[in-house]
Residue, then its C-alpha position, 0 to 999 in steps of 0.5 A: x309494162x307499157x306506160x299509161x295512156x295520158x289521154x285515158x280518163x282512168x290515168x294510171x289506175x288500171x295498170x295491166x296485169x293480174x291482181x287479187x286472189x290467183x284464179x284460172x278465170x279472173x274478172x277482166x277489167x278494161x278502159x274503153x273508148x267511145x264517141x258518146x253523145x247525149x240525145x234528148x227529145x225536145x218537148x212534144x218531139x219524141x215521136x219525131x226524134x224516134x222516126x228520124x233516128x230510125x230513118x237515118x241510123x236504123x236505130x230504134x230508141x230503146x224504152x226505159x231500162x234497155x239498150x238498142x244496137x244498130x251496126x256500130x251505134x248503141x243507144x242506152x236509155x238514161x231517163x225519160x226521152x233521153x238516151x246516150x249514144x255510143x259509137x267507136x271513136x272517130x274524128x272528135x265531135x263527128x258523131x254529135x254533128x251527124x246526130x244534130x244534123x239528122x235530128x234538127x229541132x227534134x232533139x238536143x245533142x250534147x257531146x259527152x265523149x270527154x265527160x264520161x269514162x267507160x269501164x268494161x267488166x267481164x267474166x263469170x264472177x262479174x256479177x258478184x263483184x258488182x253486187x258489192x258496189x251496186x244496190x240493184x238486183x243483177x241476177x239474170x232473171x232481173x238484169x240481162x243482156x240489153x238491160x241498162x240502169x242509171x244507178x249508183x255504183x260505188x256511191x257514184x252516179x253510173x250508167x250500167x249496161x249489160x252488153x251480153x250474157x258472158x256476162x260483160x258490163x260497161x259502166x259509164x261514170x263522170x270522167x273526173x272521178x274515173x281514177x277513184x271509180x277504178x280503184x273502188x272496182x279493183x277493191x271489190x274484185x280483189x277477193x275473186x281475182x281480176x285481170x286488167x287488159 
């Protein structure tokens, strides 16, 4: 087993292996790395900001409760006129600089790459695991691919994003609580079996 990545906000809370009840198709857990930027429209500038993001990045800023994807850039709705942008990791601060340069005075930009940790959950029993630690309705008729919710998961503020119908989810939480959060998810998954990549 390899040593944990010291830069990973989950620390040693996600050691690779299979845990819980032995099953053929365990829920899969993995730490994810992204460049993360919080983008908020300045007062009266939401339309201008949306136009800029569309023109420069080809990205439609999504409405409440949804995500939008353009190439490698994803926008998650957080609250009115505020989104979290996700992109593959690159040079530190590069995404924030490019978004700020494009948006100018229409939007406020805050780099959240170090401030949030992202846990990926996938597999057939993923909804069952999440319903144990999350109070919102995650049935496919109510929450499906492309849906986003700012909600409490394991009593912690979380941005919950269903990436696809696999189903697979990404949970974004404050980095300072990442280890504790990973342990809470592991406890919830123990009875269905899980694998850490």
